[in-house]
N, C-alpha and C positions, 0 to 999 in steps of 0.2 A: 503493498500501500503506499503508494507516496505520498509527498507532501508539498503543496505550493504555495510560499508565501509572497503574498503579493504586499508591494513594498516599494508602488512605483510614483503613489501620488506626491502633489505639493504639501499637501496638507494646507490647502489656502484659509479656508473657516477659523482653521485654528491657529495661523499666522505665524507658524513654524512646521520646520518637519518633525512629525511625530516621530520616525523611524528612526531619532537620535538621540530622543528623548532619555534622560537618566530614567533605569528601573534599575531598583535593587542590585545597585552598583555597576552597571554595564547598558547599554546603550540597548532602548525599545526591542530593536529588530534581531539585535542578538538573543534580548532573552526570549521573545516569541519563537525563534529558529533553534534554541534549547530547549524549547517543549515537544516543538516536533521530534526532535533527536530522541529525547527521553522517551517520546510514546512510540520510538521505534520506526516509525517511519521512514522510508526510502525509495529512492532518492528523495533528498530536500532541494526543492528548487526556490530558488528565491529571485525573485523579479524585482531589478531596482527601475529606476527613473530619474527623478527629482530628486539632486545631488547625488546621482550612481555612485560616482567615486568614495565619498566619504559615508557611505554606507558600506560599502565593499568591505573598506576600509572596517568599520565596526563589526564586522562576521570574524575577522580575525584569521584563525587558520581552521575554520569549522567547514567537518568535512561535506561540505553542501556545494551545490552547483550554482552559480550566482549569470543573471543574463540581463540588460542593458534594455527596455519599451522609452525606444527614442519615442516614442508616441503617446506617453501616457498623458497627455492632457485633451486627449481622444476620448477618454472614457475608459473606466476600471475594465472593459469586456477587452482593451486591446492588451491587456499584460495577464489573463486569462487565457486568452491566444494562445500567449508567447511562453506561457508554462506549460501547456497542453501538449504546444510542436516539441519541448522538448521531454517529453516524457519517454521511457523505453516499452516497447510495445509488451514487453512482458505483466505489469502492473495490471492486477485488478481494479483500479481505482485509484482515484486522486484526492485527499482531504484538499480543499482550497480556505489558507487560513489567512485572516487582516492583521496587520503589524497592530490595528490600537487595541487589541482586546488583551489585553496583559495578564486578565485574571484567569483566561484560558488553560486549563489545566492536560498532563500528561495523560491521568484519566479519564475526562470528555473524551482524548482523542481514540484512545485504545479504547473507550465506548463504543466511539461512533462504530470503529473497525468493526469490534465483536457482534455489532447490533446487525451489522451489511452482513458478514457471517451466516450470520443464525437464522435470517431472514430471506437473503438471495434478492432483498430491496434492490432497486436502481438509484436509489441516494438512502441518505443518512445525516440528520438536521436535530440540534439540539433543540428542546421546548422548556421554558419556563413561563408555568400556569398558562395562560392560552396567547403567550407567546412564541412566537419560530425566530430563532437566532442562528446566529454563523457560530463556529467552521461549519463548512458542509461537507459529507462526501458524495461522491459521483460517479457511479460504474464506471466502468470504461465502455459501455452501450450508449454511455449518453453522451461519448466525448464527440462526436461529430455535432450535434446538436446545439452543446455548450460552444462549440467552437462558432456558429452560426449566431451567436450574442452580437449585440451591438452598443455602441454609446455606453453608456454610464452604468445597464442594467445588469450586469455581471453572470450570474445565475439565477436573479429572482425571477423571472418569466419561466424559466426552465423548473424549479422550484414548485413553482404554483401548477404547471402543465403535468408533473409528474405524484401530485401530492398524495393520490389517494390508494397508490403501493410505496410508497414513501417508511422508512423506518424512524424513531424518535429516538432520542435520549432526553431521560425527563431529568432537569436540574434545579434543584430546589433553591438555588442563590441567584437573584436576578443578577447582581455582579459579576458572576462570571462569565454573562454572555453582554459584560458593555462594553459599548467602544468609546474612545475618548475622543469626541466631536470639539470640547471646550478645555481650555485653561485649567477652569475651575473642576471639571470631572477629573483630569489630569491629578490633579491636586486631593482628589475626596478621595480617588482610588489609591493613590498612594499612601495616602493615613491608613485606609483600609488593610492595606497592607502589612504597615506597621502592626498595624494594633492586632493583627491576624499570626505574626512571625513567630516560629518556635521559639521555644527558649530549651536550654539546657535542661530544665526539669521536668519538660515535655516529651524527653525522649524516649522512645521505648526499643527502640530496636540500633545498632551500630556494624558497620561496617569500617573494619580496621587495616589498616598498611602495615605489613609488618620489617623487613628492612627499615631502620633509621627509625622507628615507632615502638618497638617491641626490643629491637637488639641493635648496637651499631660495632660491626665487627663480630668480634668473639665477645662482645660482653652485653650484658643484659643491660636495658634501659633503666633509670632511676623508680621505684616503684612496681618495677614490674608486675609483683604478685600480688600487691596492695589493689592495681588492678583489676586484676580476674578477680579476686576477692571480692571487690566492690560490684562486680558486675554479677556472679552468681548468687550473690547475698539478695540483692535488690530484684533477681531474675531476670535480665537483661539479655535478650537472643542476640549474638553477635556471632560474624564471620568476619575471619581472617584472610583479607582480600591481597594477591600480588602479582604484578606484572610481570612476573620473575614466570615463565613457562619451563624450565629447564629441570625443577624439581619436583620428585613427586611427594605428594602431603605427607609420607609418612616421614619424611625427613624432615620438615617444620615441627610435626607432631615433636618428633624423640630433639629437636631441639629444645624446645620449650620445657621438654619433661625434665632436660640436665638442668633447668633451674625452679623445678619443682612446681610447674602448672601445666596442669593438665589438661589436653582438649581434644574431644573426638574431631575424627575421619571429617563431620561433614559439616564442622568450622572452618573447615581450610578450604579457599577456593583461590587457584591460581589461574592465569590467563591461557594457560592449557586448557583445564578442563572448561574453561566457559568460553573458549573456540570451540571443543569439543559438542558441547552441549548446544552450541548456535548453529554446527552442521549436523547436528540429528533434526532441528527445523525445516531445513533443506534439503538433504539428501537422506538415503534409507540406508539402512544397516550393510555394511557388505561394498557400499560405496568405495570406488580406489581412489586415496586421496596421497600424492606426493608429500612428504614430511621433509623440510627441512628442519633440523632439531636435534634435540637432546632425548634421552630416555624418558625423562616425562612428560614430552608432547605426544613420545611415539604411546605410550602406555594411556593416557588418558584419551588417543582414538581408538584405541584396539579394546578398551575397555568398552567403548561404545559401541564396537563393532566395526570398525569400519576398516577396510585392507588398506594396508600399506604398503604400496607399490606406485610405481612411474608408469606403468603398462597401464592405458587406456584411462588412468587418472582424469577425474571430475574436476577435482579440487587440487592446489597447490597450497598446503599452509606452511607458516614460514615461522622460526622463533628463535631464539638466540642461540646458533650452533658455534663451539669454537674450534671446529673439524671444518669450516666452510670451506670449500674450493673453489677452483672455475668450474670444473664438471657437476659442481649442484646445482649452480648459477645457471648452466649452459640449459641443463635439465630442466629448471624449471621454467627459465623464460621461451621454450619451446612452446613447452602446454600449457603456458598464459596465452601467450600467441596464438596458441590453437582452440584457444575459447575457453581452458578451464576457469573454475572461478578463482580467484586471488586475495587468499585472508592473511592476514599477521596478527601475531597475539598480541603483541606492544608496539608501540613506535618510539620506546627509547634508542637514540641515534650511538648512545654512550653506556657503557658497563662498568665499572667499578672492580679493580682488583688490584691486589698489593701494591703494585707497580705504577698506578695509576690508571687513568680512562683507556679505555680500548674500543673499537669499534663495538656499538649493541644492534641489536634488529632492526631499530628503525634505519641502520646505514644500511644494510641488506634490503630492508624493502626499498629505500631510494635506490642502490643499486639495480635493482628487479624491474620499479618504476620506467628506469631509464632508457631499457633495454625493449621494456613491453609497449611504451607508454601507457601502461592502465595503472590507476590507483588502487591499492590493496583495499578491502575493507578490515578495519582494526577494530580489534577485540579488548582489549586493553585499557586502562586507564590513559585519557582523559573520555575513549571513546564511551558509549551507554551500555555497553552490552554486556561487560563485566558486574558495573553494579546490578542492572535488569538480573539477572542471574542470582548476585546476591538478595536480591530482597523477592526474588521466586523463593528462595529457598528457604526464608525466614517468614514466608507469607506477610511482608512488611510493604509499606507504602512510603515512597520519600518523605510523607507531610510528618511521619514519625519515625524519621531514620536519620543518623548520626554519621557523617563521615569522618575517620581521624584517620590523618596522614602528614608525610614531612615534607612533602613537594607540593608547592605553590601552582608548578605547570600542567601537573596531572595528577594529583589526589583533590587536592583544592578547585582546581579548574573541574574538572569531570564529575565532581561531587556538585559545582555548582549548577552547572549545566542540568544534572538531573532535578535542583530544586531543593538540595537536601540542608540540612544544618550544616555545617562545615567548621572542623576544627584542626588546625594548625600544630601541631608538635616541633616544637625547634633543636630536638636532640636526634636529627638527621641533617637533610641536603639544606632547605631553604634557611636563611640566616635573617637573625632581625635586621640587620643593614637591609637584605634584599625584601622582609617584608615590608617598610618604611618606604618604600619607594616605586613598590609595586601599585597598579590600580587594580590586582584582583586582591580582593580583603577577605579571608575567613572571616566565619560570627565569631569564633574565639579562639584563643592564641594562648595557649600552655607549656610552658618549660620540659615537660615530660608525658608518659600516661600517669606518672606515679603523680603529678599534680595534678591531673584532668579527677582522676577517683578523687580526691580532695574536694573541687570545687565543687561537682558534682553532688558530692553527700551534703555540703554547705546550701545549697541552691532545692536539694531536696527536703531538707530542714526551715526552710522560708517558708 
């Protein structure tokens, strides 16, 4: 299911470009894009127009496709048509989102997709009371009719023509569907956001990075045992999630055990496991997969029933591989250029060793992208797939979950995109100096996990 974000308008009634308004610490266009990505929509296409260069810059490195509508002043339908033209033939439908609905959630978007799948309806939209709203999901069968819309009507007339067959998702809160037509409405919704922002005391689930958070090098971080005692005492489910795809979960369990911390296998989630879980949603057991990576990645795939071979491989899955050579790159290049899906476990361009930084998995992905002209689907942080698998395992939602990490560019950036409460610990990669100058700010900063446990305990007492 694709997502098309209509972000081309000049916001003439508002008086300034709404796409670039600040929302929750980032430009509004980036916030709505993150919502689409967190919902699992793909591809996500952002149609720009007014101030196109600035809007594209505001998206940073997000894995989206942007296109500029030079005719945006002719009406919304020109952006709709441009977005439709870029949709690949294999999508079943697309959700069209507006850039000025900041309270639309990933859960609502997933609800539209679920209703579409359940009913087979040609379109699905949200309703609050008697009021019909956006965003709207259009099935592929309606794309030709949608492309014939003109002027500023977008898909309104199409929805009206097919309303008897449409599926609906009921929304209880009218603000979820509100759009910001005036500066006053923008300020009202910002106040609403602040009033409903989660606090540490409201968190019920936790996603925790490991290296730099639970240990650094060969030493546990301060307060490690106190941190896990706190989680067990307050019955807070957690997942220990890492971008590292090279090790099996048992290795992490053994490492924690030597410091007196016992965790069960289901609490460990590596990017290798998340990649294997993703493959089960697009490929059947027995599907041939060519793997570049260590035993940890290979085991995650065989455990899910995939066949590891280059012969007839339908997917190429790339993880960090210290034994990388030209022959492996050549095989992967031929397979990807021949149509095999291209997946990377994580985007980290460097890997820390005792002698310093060396090329990481992101460097291998970059080499293959240069050789094939095809971008990989990345599973690990800051992309949403690993977070979604962690939430699924806990039966949690982003609203009840906090993410703890030591890197602004992966742990905090990815969790922010998912709409989760973010906690940066200063026991790993990111430094206080880096934090002071970063435009990306976590919700809470702690010295280490022991400090987090103490502050969380105090928050619960209040």
